[in-house]
All heavy atoms as TSV, in Angstrom:
chain	resi	resn	atom	element	x	y	z
A	1	MET	N	N	-76.271	348.857	140.181
A	1	MET	CA	C	-76.932	349.012	141.456
A	1	MET	C	C	-76.187	350.049	142.286
A	1	MET	O	O	-76.822	350.923	142.871
A	1	MET	CB	C	-76.953	347.658	142.162
A	1	MET	CG	C	-77.572	347.652	143.501
A	1	MET	SD	S	-79.349	347.855	143.561
A	1	MET	CE	C	-79.912	346.428	142.725
A	2	LEU	N	N	-74.883	349.956	142.346
A	2	LEU	CA	C	-74.105	350.917	143.139
A	2	LEU	C	C	-74.242	352.326	142.568
A	2	LEU	O	O	-74.361	353.296	143.305
A	2	LEU	CB	C	-72.637	350.487	143.195
A	2	LEU	CG	C	-71.728	351.270	144.131
A	2	LEU	CD1	C	-72.264	351.285	145.550
A	2	LEU	CD2	C	-70.321	350.697	144.092
A	3	ARG	N	N	-74.273	352.448	141.259
A	3	ARG	CA	C	-74.463	353.766	140.632
A	3	ARG	C	C	-75.846	354.340	140.974
A	3	ARG	O	O	-76.002	355.545	141.119
A	3	ARG	CB	C	-74.303	353.677	139.128
A	3	ARG	CG	C	-72.886	353.458	138.697
A	3	ARG	CD	C	-72.781	353.513	137.176
A	3	ARG	NE	N	-71.555	352.938	136.713
A	3	ARG	CZ	C	-70.367	353.551	136.720
A	3	ARG	NH1	N	-70.271	354.758	137.201
A	3	ARG	NH2	N	-69.291	352.946	136.271
A	4	ALA	N	N	-76.845	353.481	141.085
A	4	ALA	CA	C	-78.197	353.935	141.416
A	4	ALA	C	C	-78.244	354.520	142.828
A	4	ALA	O	O	-79.177	355.248	143.162
A	4	ALA	CB	C	-79.191	352.791	141.286
A	5	LEU	N	N	-77.240	354.215	143.636
A	5	LEU	CA	C	-77.187	354.740	144.994
A	5	LEU	C	C	-76.310	355.985	145.101
A	5	LEU	O	O	-75.769	356.288	146.155
A	5	LEU	CB	C	-76.695	353.650	145.961
A	5	LEU	CG	C	-77.720	352.551	146.211
A	5	LEU	CD1	C	-77.081	351.370	146.930
A	5	LEU	CD2	C	-78.901	353.091	146.999
A	6	ALA	N	N	-76.193	356.713	144.005
A	6	ALA	CA	C	-75.478	357.993	144.049
A	6	ALA	C	C	-76.161	358.918	145.057
A	6	ALA	O	O	-75.534	359.786	145.641
A	6	ALA	CB	C	-75.441	358.634	142.666
A	7	GLU	N	N	-77.453	358.702	145.247
A	7	GLU	CA	C	-78.227	359.369	146.288
A	7	GLU	C	C	-78.810	358.275	147.177
A	7	GLU	O	O	-79.144	357.201	146.680
A	7	GLU	CB	C	-79.387	360.161	145.683
A	7	GLU	CG	C	-78.970	361.272	144.760
A	7	GLU	CD	C	-80.173	361.958	144.133
A	7	GLU	OE1	O	-81.315	361.719	144.575
A	7	GLU	OE2	O	-79.959	362.726	143.191
A	8	PRO	N	N	-78.941	358.508	148.478
A	8	PRO	CA	C	-79.548	357.497	149.345
A	8	PRO	C	C	-80.947	357.127	148.859
A	8	PRO	O	O	-81.696	357.986	148.403
A	8	PRO	CB	C	-79.603	358.189	150.718
A	8	PRO	CG	C	-78.529	359.224	150.656
A	8	PRO	CD	C	-78.510	359.691	149.225
A	9	ARG	N	N	-81.262	355.850	148.940
A	9	ARG	CA	C	-82.559	355.357	148.470
A	9	ARG	C	C	-83.062	354.238	149.365
A	9	ARG	O	O	-82.275	353.517	149.958
A	9	ARG	CB	C	-82.450	354.809	147.047
A	9	ARG	CG	C	-81.978	355.823	146.053
A	9	ARG	CD	C	-82.072	355.288	144.641
A	9	ARG	NE	N	-81.459	356.205	143.711
A	9	ARG	CZ	C	-82.000	357.332	143.295
A	9	ARG	NH1	N	-83.176	357.689	143.715
A	9	ARG	NH2	N	-81.355	358.106	142.440
A	10	THR	N	N	-84.385	354.079	149.377
A	10	THR	CA	C	-84.973	352.929	150.056
A	10	THR	C	C	-84.852	351.723	149.141
A	10	THR	O	O	-84.577	351.861	147.939
A	10	THR	CB	C	-86.459	353.160	150.376
A	10	THR	OG1	O	-87.173	353.269	149.139
A	10	THR	CG2	C	-86.673	354.387	151.246
A	11	THR	N	N	-85.074	350.545	149.690
A	11	THR	CA	C	-85.031	349.330	148.882
A	11	THR	C	C	-86.069	349.398	147.771
A	11	THR	O	O	-85.782	349.060	146.621
A	11	THR	CB	C	-85.278	348.085	149.761
A	11	THR	OG1	O	-84.298	348.050	150.798
A	11	THR	CG2	C	-85.190	346.804	148.939
A	12	THR	N	N	-87.261	349.862	148.087
A	12	THR	CA	C	-88.329	349.963	147.084
A	12	THR	C	C	-87.948	350.934	145.976
A	12	THR	O	O	-88.125	350.639	144.787
A	12	THR	CB	C	-89.650	350.395	147.751
A	12	THR	OG1	O	-90.000	349.415	148.734
A	12	THR	CG2	C	-90.769	350.523	146.733
A	13	ASP	N	N	-87.410	352.072	146.347
A	13	ASP	CA	C	-86.988	353.064	145.354
A	13	ASP	C	C	-85.855	352.510	144.493
A	13	ASP	O	O	-85.835	352.698	143.271
A	13	ASP	CB	C	-86.561	354.351	146.047
A	13	ASP	CG	C	-86.317	355.496	145.086
A	13	ASP	OD1	O	-86.982	355.539	144.025
A	13	ASP	OD2	O	-85.470	356.347	145.393
A	14	LEU	N	N	-84.944	351.808	145.117
A	14	LEU	CA	C	-83.833	351.202	144.387
A	14	LEU	C	C	-84.345	350.164	143.387
A	14	LEU	O	O	-83.905	350.119	142.234
A	14	LEU	CB	C	-82.878	350.555	145.385
A	14	LEU	CG	C	-81.571	350.029	144.873
A	14	LEU	CD1	C	-80.762	351.104	144.171
A	14	LEU	CD2	C	-80.770	349.440	146.028
A	15	ALA	N	N	-85.299	349.361	143.807
A	15	ALA	CA	C	-85.887	348.355	142.920
A	15	ALA	C	C	-86.573	349.021	141.724
A	15	ALA	O	O	-86.385	348.597	140.575
A	15	ALA	CB	C	-86.883	347.484	143.691
A	16	ARG	N	N	-87.349	350.040	141.982
A	16	ARG	CA	C	-88.039	350.755	140.893
A	16	ARG	C	C	-87.037	351.384	139.930
A	16	ARG	O	O	-87.198	351.315	138.720
A	16	ARG	CB	C	-88.935	351.846	141.457
A	16	ARG	CG	C	-90.192	351.329	142.070
A	16	ARG	CD	C	-91.093	352.472	142.506
A	16	ARG	NE	N	-92.189	351.958	143.294
A	16	ARG	CZ	C	-92.613	352.493	144.415
A	16	ARG	NH1	N	-92.075	353.604	144.882
A	16	ARG	NH2	N	-93.604	351.961	145.076
A	17	ARG	N	N	-86.023	352.013	140.494
A	17	ARG	CA	C	-85.035	352.727	139.676
A	17	ARG	C	C	-84.246	351.781	138.775
A	17	ARG	O	O	-83.862	352.147	137.672
A	17	ARG	CB	C	-84.095	353.508	140.574
A	17	ARG	CG	C	-83.100	354.347	139.828
A	17	ARG	CD	C	-82.503	355.399	140.754
A	17	ARG	NE	N	-81.557	356.230	140.092
A	17	ARG	CZ	C	-81.848	357.298	139.359
A	17	ARG	NH1	N	-83.096	357.654	139.196
A	17	ARG	NH2	N	-80.905	358.013	138.800
A	18	THR	N	N	-84.015	350.566	139.239
A	18	THR	CA	C	-83.216	349.606	138.475
A	18	THR	C	C	-84.061	348.590	137.713
A	18	THR	O	O	-83.517	347.789	136.956
A	18	THR	CB	C	-82.227	348.869	139.392
A	18	THR	OG1	O	-82.946	348.221	140.442
A	18	THR	CG2	C	-81.207	349.832	139.980
A	19	GLY	N	N	-85.372	348.604	137.924
A	19	GLY	CA	C	-86.259	347.707	137.182
A	19	GLY	C	C	-86.214	346.263	137.644
A	19	GLY	O	O	-86.437	345.346	136.857
A	20	ILE	N	N	-85.937	346.049	138.936
A	20	ILE	CA	C	-85.911	344.695	139.483
A	20	ILE	C	C	-86.885	344.617	140.652
A	20	ILE	O	O	-87.416	345.633	141.100
A	20	ILE	CB	C	-84.489	344.304	139.944
A	20	ILE	CG1	C	-83.968	345.259	141.014
A	20	ILE	CG2	C	-83.535	344.250	138.755
A	20	ILE	CD1	C	-82.593	344.901	141.562
A	21	GLY	N	N	-87.124	343.429	141.157
A	21	GLY	CA	C	-88.032	343.255	142.282
A	21	GLY	C	C	-87.387	343.652	143.597
A	21	GLY	O	O	-86.155	343.743	143.712
A	22	ASN	N	N	-88.226	343.880	144.609
A	22	ASN	CA	C	-87.728	344.272	145.926
A	22	ASN	C	C	-86.795	343.232	146.526
A	22	ASN	O	O	-85.779	343.589	147.121
A	22	ASN	CB	C	-88.886	344.543	146.890
A	22	ASN	CG	C	-89.554	345.866	146.639
A	22	ASN	OD1	O	-89.167	346.630	145.768
A	22	ASN	ND2	N	-90.580	346.139	147.419
A	23	ALA	N	N	-87.141	341.959	146.403
A	23	ALA	CA	C	-86.297	340.907	146.973
A	23	ALA	C	C	-84.925	340.886	146.307
A	23	ALA	O	O	-83.901	340.723	146.973
A	23	ALA	CB	C	-86.975	339.546	146.837
A	24	THR	N	N	-84.902	341.084	144.998
A	24	THR	CA	C	-83.631	341.113	144.275
A	24	THR	C	C	-82.820	342.339	144.668
A	24	THR	O	O	-81.601	342.243	144.883
A	24	THR	CB	C	-83.874	341.088	142.752
A	24	THR	OG1	O	-84.664	339.939	142.443
A	24	THR	CG2	C	-82.577	341.048	141.979
A	25	ALA	N	N	-83.467	343.481	144.793
A	25	ALA	CA	C	-82.776	344.701	145.220
A	25	ALA	C	C	-82.193	344.509	146.616
A	25	ALA	O	O	-81.065	344.925	146.893
A	25	ALA	CB	C	-83.725	345.893	145.191
A	26	SER	N	N	-82.939	343.869	147.486
A	26	SER	CA	C	-82.473	343.608	148.841
A	26	SER	C	C	-81.256	342.686	148.834
A	26	SER	O	O	-80.293	342.909	149.571
A	26	SER	CB	C	-83.605	342.987	149.666
A	26	SER	OG	O	-83.179	342.774	150.986
A	27	ALA	N	N	-81.278	341.671	147.991
A	27	ALA	CA	C	-80.144	340.746	147.886
A	27	ALA	C	C	-78.904	341.459	147.349
A	27	ALA	O	O	-77.788	341.249	147.839
A	27	ALA	CB	C	-80.509	339.558	146.997
A	28	HIS	N	N	-79.090	342.305	146.356
A	28	HIS	CA	C	-77.964	343.077	145.813
A	28	HIS	C	C	-77.405	344.016	146.885
A	28	HIS	O	O	-76.185	344.151	147.032
A	28	HIS	CB	C	-78.392	343.885	144.592
A	28	HIS	CG	C	-78.455	343.092	143.328
A	28	HIS	ND1	N	-77.347	342.773	142.594
A	28	HIS	CD2	C	-79.503	342.554	142.681
A	28	HIS	CE1	C	-77.709	342.072	141.530
A	28	HIS	NE2	N	-79.015	341.926	141.567
A	29	ALA	N	N	-78.298	344.662	147.617
A	29	ALA	CA	C	-77.863	345.566	148.679
A	29	ALA	C	C	-77.068	344.808	149.739
A	29	ALA	O	O	-76.047	345.307	150.234
A	29	ALA	CB	C	-79.064	346.273	149.306
A	30	ALA	N	N	-77.495	343.609	150.062
A	30	ALA	CA	C	-76.770	342.804	151.053
A	30	ALA	C	C	-75.353	342.500	150.571
A	30	ALA	O	O	-74.396	342.562	151.354
A	30	ALA	CB	C	-77.525	341.504	151.333
A	31	ALA	N	N	-75.208	342.187	149.294
A	31	ALA	CA	C	-73.876	341.908	148.744
A	31	ALA	C	C	-73.002	343.157	148.750
A	31	ALA	O	O	-71.817	343.101	149.108
A	31	ALA	CB	C	-74.006	341.358	147.325
A	32	LEU	N	N	-73.575	344.303	148.387
A	32	LEU	CA	C	-72.824	345.565	148.403
A	32	LEU	C	C	-72.443	345.962	149.827
A	32	LEU	O	O	-71.339	346.454	150.070
A	32	LEU	CB	C	-73.636	346.677	147.738
A	32	LEU	CG	C	-73.857	346.525	146.234
A	32	LEU	CD1	C	-74.845	347.576	145.738
A	32	LEU	CD2	C	-72.547	346.614	145.479
A	33	ARG	N	N	-73.343	345.704	150.769
A	33	ARG	CA	C	-73.067	345.997	152.179
A	33	ARG	C	C	-71.941	345.104	152.696
A	33	ARG	O	O	-71.020	345.565	153.371
A	33	ARG	CB	C	-74.339	345.807	153.007
A	33	ARG	CG	C	-74.234	346.244	154.427
A	33	ARG	CD	C	-75.587	346.230	155.146
A	33	ARG	NE	N	-76.356	345.010	154.969
A	33	ARG	CZ	C	-77.418	344.888	154.181
A	33	ARG	NH1	N	-77.864	345.911	153.480
A	33	ARG	NH2	N	-78.058	343.744	154.082
A	34	ALA	N	N	-71.974	343.822	152.340
A	34	ALA	CA	C	-70.930	342.884	152.765
A	34	ALA	C	C	-69.567	343.271	152.200
A	34	ALA	O	O	-68.534	343.027	152.832
A	34	ALA	CB	C	-71.303	341.465	152.336
A	35	ALA	N	N	-69.564	343.895	151.031
A	35	ALA	CA	C	-68.316	344.344	150.401
A	35	ALA	C	C	-67.849	345.685	150.931
A	35	ALA	O	O	-66.784	346.175	150.548
A	35	ALA	CB	C	-68.507	344.412	148.886
A	36	GLY	N	N	-68.657	346.312	151.799
A	36	GLY	CA	C	-68.294	347.599	152.371
A	36	GLY	C	C	-68.544	348.782	151.454
A	36	GLY	O	O	-68.017	349.863	151.671
A	37	LEU	N	N	-69.387	348.578	150.422
A	37	LEU	CA	C	-69.647	349.631	149.453
A	37	LEU	C	C	-70.863	350.493	149.784
A	37	LEU	O	O	-71.000	351.595	149.262
A	37	LEU	CB	C	-69.801	349.029	148.053
A	37	LEU	CG	C	-68.567	348.265	147.548
A	37	LEU	CD1	C	-68.880	347.575	146.235
A	37	LEU	CD2	C	-67.378	349.191	147.423
A	38	ILE	N	N	-71.758	349.970	150.624
A	38	ILE	CA	C	-72.926	350.741	151.065
A	38	ILE	C	C	-73.166	350.499	152.548
A	38	ILE	O	O	-72.669	349.524	153.116
A	38	ILE	CB	C	-74.211	350.399	150.275
A	38	ILE	CG1	C	-74.699	348.984	150.589
A	38	ILE	CG2	C	-74.034	350.614	148.790
A	38	ILE	CD1	C	-76.113	348.688	150.078
A	39	THR	N	N	-73.927	351.404	153.151
A	39	THR	CA	C	-74.443	351.195	154.500
A	39	THR	C	C	-75.953	351.148	154.407
A	39	THR	O	O	-76.553	351.693	153.474
A	39	THR	CB	C	-74.026	352.325	155.464
A	39	THR	OG1	O	-74.518	353.566	154.967
A	39	THR	CG2	C	-72.522	352.383	155.627
A	40	THR	N	N	-76.556	350.497	155.364
A	40	THR	CA	C	-78.004	350.346	155.388
A	40	THR	C	C	-78.504	350.695	156.779
A	40	THR	O	O	-77.932	350.250	157.765
A	40	THR	CB	C	-78.395	348.893	155.043
A	40	THR	OG1	O	-77.908	348.586	153.736
A	40	THR	CG2	C	-79.893	348.692	155.073
A	41	THR	N	N	-79.554	351.500	156.829
A	41	THR	CA	C	-80.180	351.834	158.107
A	41	THR	C	C	-81.679	351.608	157.995
A	41	THR	O	O	-82.264	351.787	156.931
A	41	THR	CB	C	-79.918	353.300	158.513
A	41	THR	OG1	O	-80.341	354.156	157.458
A	41	THR	CG2	C	-78.450	353.546	158.790
A	42	ARG	N	N	-82.269	351.201	159.093
A	42	ARG	CA	C	-83.712	350.975	159.133
A	42	ARG	C	C	-84.357	352.089	159.950
A	42	ARG	O	O	-83.892	352.418	161.031
A	42	ARG	CB	C	-84.027	349.622	159.767
A	42	ARG	CG	C	-85.504	349.337	159.884
A	42	ARG	CD	C	-85.773	347.958	160.446
A	42	ARG	NE	N	-85.478	346.911	159.485
A	42	ARG	CZ	C	-86.297	346.526	158.497
A	42	ARG	NH1	N	-87.440	347.146	158.330
A	42	ARG	NH2	N	-85.967	345.561	157.693
A	43	THR	N	N	-85.421	352.661	159.395
A	43	THR	CA	C	-86.227	353.655	160.085
A	43	THR	C	C	-87.664	353.175	160.009
A	43	THR	O	O	-88.279	353.254	158.941
A	43	THR	CB	C	-86.087	355.043	159.419
A	43	THR	OG1	O	-84.704	355.376	159.332
A	43	THR	CG2	C	-86.829	356.100	160.220
A	44	GLY	N	N	-88.169	352.629	161.093
A	44	GLY	CA	C	-89.512	352.054	161.060
A	44	GLY	C	C	-89.547	350.897	160.084
A	44	GLY	O	O	-88.765	349.967	160.187
A	45	ARG	N	N	-90.417	350.991	159.093
A	45	ARG	CA	C	-90.530	349.927	158.091
A	45	ARG	C	C	-89.663	350.178	156.873
A	45	ARG	O	O	-89.569	349.324	155.990
A	45	ARG	CB	C	-91.987	349.776	157.673
A	45	ARG	CG	C	-92.867	349.284	158.820
A	45	ARG	CD	C	-94.309	349.181	158.425
A	45	ARG	NE	N	-94.461	348.246	157.314
A	45	ARG	CZ	C	-95.592	347.997	156.694
A	45	ARG	NH1	N	-96.682	348.628	157.065
A	45	ARG	NH2	N	-95.653	347.148	155.707
A	46	SER	N	N	-89.036	351.338	156.791
A	46	SER	CA	C	-88.204	351.690	155.633
A	46	SER	C	C	-86.750	351.298	155.871
A	46	SER	O	O	-86.239	351.436	156.977
A	46	SER	CB	C	-88.258	353.188	155.355
A	46	SER	OG	O	-89.551	353.571	154.973
A	47	VAL	N	N	-86.115	350.830	154.813
A	47	VAL	CA	C	-84.701	350.497	154.847
A	47	VAL	C	C	-84.013	351.414	153.844
A	47	VAL	O	O	-84.363	351.440	152.667
A	47	VAL	CB	C	-84.463	349.012	154.485
A	47	VAL	CG1	C	-82.987	348.694	154.481
A	47	VAL	CG2	C	-85.204	348.111	155.454
A	48	HIS	N	N	-83.061	352.199	154.323
A	48	HIS	CA	C	-82.361	353.173	153.485
A	48	HIS	C	C	-80.926	352.730	153.244
A	48	HIS	O	O	-80.246	352.302	154.174
A	48	HIS	CB	C	-82.358	354.550	154.156
A	48	HIS	CG	C	-83.718	355.122	154.316
A	48	HIS	ND1	N	-84.550	354.773	155.358
A	48	HIS	CD2	C	-84.401	355.991	153.558
A	48	HIS	CE1	C	-85.692	355.421	155.223
A	48	HIS	NE2	N	-85.631	356.166	154.142
A	49	HIS	N	N	-80.488	352.856	152.006
A	49	HIS	CA	C	-79.142	352.468	151.611
A	49	HIS	C	C	-78.416	353.696	151.071
A	49	HIS	O	O	-79.021	354.524	150.400
A	49	HIS	CB	C	-79.175	351.415	150.494
A	49	HIS	CG	C	-80.092	350.273	150.778
A	49	HIS	ND1	N	-79.768	349.263	151.641
A	49	HIS	CD2	C	-81.330	349.993	150.325
A	49	HIS	CE1	C	-80.762	348.391	151.698
A	49	HIS	NE2	N	-81.728	348.816	150.899
A	50	GLU	N	N	-77.108	353.779	151.354
A	50	GLU	CA	C	-76.300	354.831	150.747
A	50	GLU	C	C	-74.866	354.354	150.605
A	50	GLU	O	O	-74.419	353.456	151.315
A	50	GLU	CB	C	-76.384	356.141	151.511
A	50	GLU	CG	C	-75.764	356.163	152.868
A	50	GLU	CD	C	-75.908	357.535	153.506
A	50	GLU	OE1	O	-75.263	358.483	153.029
A	50	GLU	OE2	O	-76.677	357.633	154.468
A	51	GLN	N	N	-74.172	354.956	149.660
A	51	GLN	CA	C	-72.789	354.586	149.396
A	51	GLN	C	C	-71.891	354.968	150.569
A	51	GLN	O	O	-72.091	355.995	151.197
A	51	GLN	CB	C	-72.263	355.301	148.150
A	51	GLN	CG	C	-72.925	354.894	146.872
A	51	GLN	CD	C	-72.448	355.735	145.699
A	51	GLN	OE1	O	-71.809	356.759	145.863
A	51	GLN	NE2	N	-72.783	355.298	144.506
A	52	THR	N	N	-70.901	354.130	150.814
A	52	THR	CA	C	-69.840	354.466	151.764
A	52	THR	C	C	-68.787	355.264	150.996
A	52	THR	O	O	-68.844	355.340	149.756
A	52	THR	CB	C	-69.180	353.197	152.314
A	52	THR	OG1	O	-68.569	352.487	151.227
A	52	THR	CG2	C	-70.171	352.306	153.054
A	53	PRO	N	N	-67.815	355.830	151.688
A	53	PRO	CA	C	-66.724	356.495	150.959
A	53	PRO	C	C	-66.045	355.565	149.945
A	53	PRO	O	O	-65.712	355.991	148.838
A	53	PRO	CB	C	-65.769	356.921	152.075
A	53	PRO	CG	C	-66.688	357.170	153.241
A	53	PRO	CD	C	-67.728	356.070	153.141
A	54	LEU	N	N	-65.896	354.285	150.296
A	54	LEU	CA	C	-65.315	353.329	149.345
A	54	LEU	C	C	-66.221	353.154	148.139
A	54	LEU	O	O	-65.751	353.131	146.991
A	54	LEU	CB	C	-65.078	351.977	150.024
A	54	LEU	CG	C	-64.532	350.859	149.136
A	54	LEU	CD1	C	-63.173	351.265	148.539
A	54	LEU	CD2	C	-64.415	349.568	149.918
A	55	GLY	N	N	-67.524	353.050	148.359
A	55	GLY	CA	C	-68.480	352.936	147.255
A	55	GLY	C	C	-68.436	354.141	146.347
A	55	GLY	O	O	-68.483	354.019	145.119
A	56	MET	N	N	-68.307	355.327	146.941
A	56	MET	CA	C	-68.213	356.555	146.137
A	56	MET	C	C	-66.935	356.553	145.310
A	56	MET	O	O	-66.936	356.967	144.153
A	56	MET	CB	C	-68.246	357.787	147.050
A	56	MET	CG	C	-69.612	358.071	147.619
A	56	MET	SD	S	-69.630	359.597	148.563
A	56	MET	CE	C	-69.573	358.961	150.212
A	57	LEU	N	N	-65.861	356.063	145.901
A	57	LEU	CA	C	-64.580	355.999	145.175
A	57	LEU	C	C	-64.683	355.043	143.978
A	57	LEU	O	O	-64.206	355.363	142.889
A	57	LEU	CB	C	-63.474	355.544	146.134
A	57	LEU	CG	C	-62.077	355.466	145.572
A	57	LEU	CD1	C	-61.585	356.874	145.191
A	57	LEU	CD2	C	-61.139	354.848	146.599
A	58	VAL	N	N	-65.333	353.925	144.175
A	58	VAL	CA	C	-65.465	352.915	143.120
A	58	VAL	C	C	-66.207	353.462	141.903
A	58	VAL	O	O	-65.795	353.243	140.765
A	58	VAL	CB	C	-66.170	351.642	143.655
A	58	VAL	CG1	C	-66.563	350.711	142.524
A	58	VAL	CG2	C	-65.263	350.921	144.640
A	59	VAL	N	N	-67.287	354.201	142.143
A	59	VAL	CA	C	-68.087	354.716	141.015
A	59	VAL	C	C	-67.786	356.168	140.651
A	59	VAL	O	O	-68.350	356.708	139.717
A	59	VAL	CB	C	-69.610	354.545	141.240
A	59	VAL	CG1	C	-69.979	353.097	141.323
A	59	VAL	CG2	C	-70.077	355.299	142.453
A	60	GLY	N	N	-66.911	356.806	141.427
A	60	GLY	CA	C	-66.544	358.189	141.121
A	60	GLY	C	C	-67.599	359.200	141.519
A	60	GLY	O	O	-67.711	360.259	140.917
A	61	THR	N	N	-68.378	358.888	142.537
A	61	THR	CA	C	-69.429	359.784	143.032
A	61	THR	C	C	-68.827	360.754	144.040
A	61	THR	O	O	-67.969	360.371	144.831
A	61	THR	CB	C	-70.540	358.974	143.739
A	61	THR	OG1	O	-71.010	357.987	142.845
A	61	THR	CG2	C	-71.683	359.859	144.170
A	62	THR	N	N	-69.315	361.967	144.040
A	62	THR	CA	C	-68.923	362.926	145.075
A	62	THR	C	C	-70.170	363.522	145.682
A	62	THR	O	O	-71.200	363.631	145.023
A	62	THR	CB	C	-68.054	364.069	144.514
A	62	THR	OG1	O	-68.777	364.734	143.475
A	62	THR	CG2	C	-66.748	363.543	143.975
A	63	ARG	N	N	-70.096	363.878	146.939
A	63	ARG	CA	C	-71.224	364.544	147.621
A	63	ARG	C	C	-70.726	365.775	148.293
A	63	ARG	O	O	-69.717	365.902	148.801
A	63	ARG	CB	C	-71.862	363.631	148.650
A	63	ARG	CG	C	-72.885	362.768	148.026
A	63	ARG	CD	C	-73.728	362.077	149.085
A	63	ARG	NE	N	-73.989	360.781	148.538
A	63	ARG	CZ	C	-74.019	359.661	149.218
A	63	ARG	NH1	N	-73.804	359.649	150.486
A	63	ARG	NH2	N	-74.275	358.538	148.652
């Protein structure tokens, strides 16, 4: 899940990319957010997730 967020994604996009349901993707995102590995922002009805610097360090992502 964290690797799938190498680029910012919505919950729906994250679910599609990982082959899981939206509710499951949302639950995973909540756990990653609680661990400080991603941030989440809401824009209207869309929820966008992206890796924090710590999340990037964990998976070796660079931007």
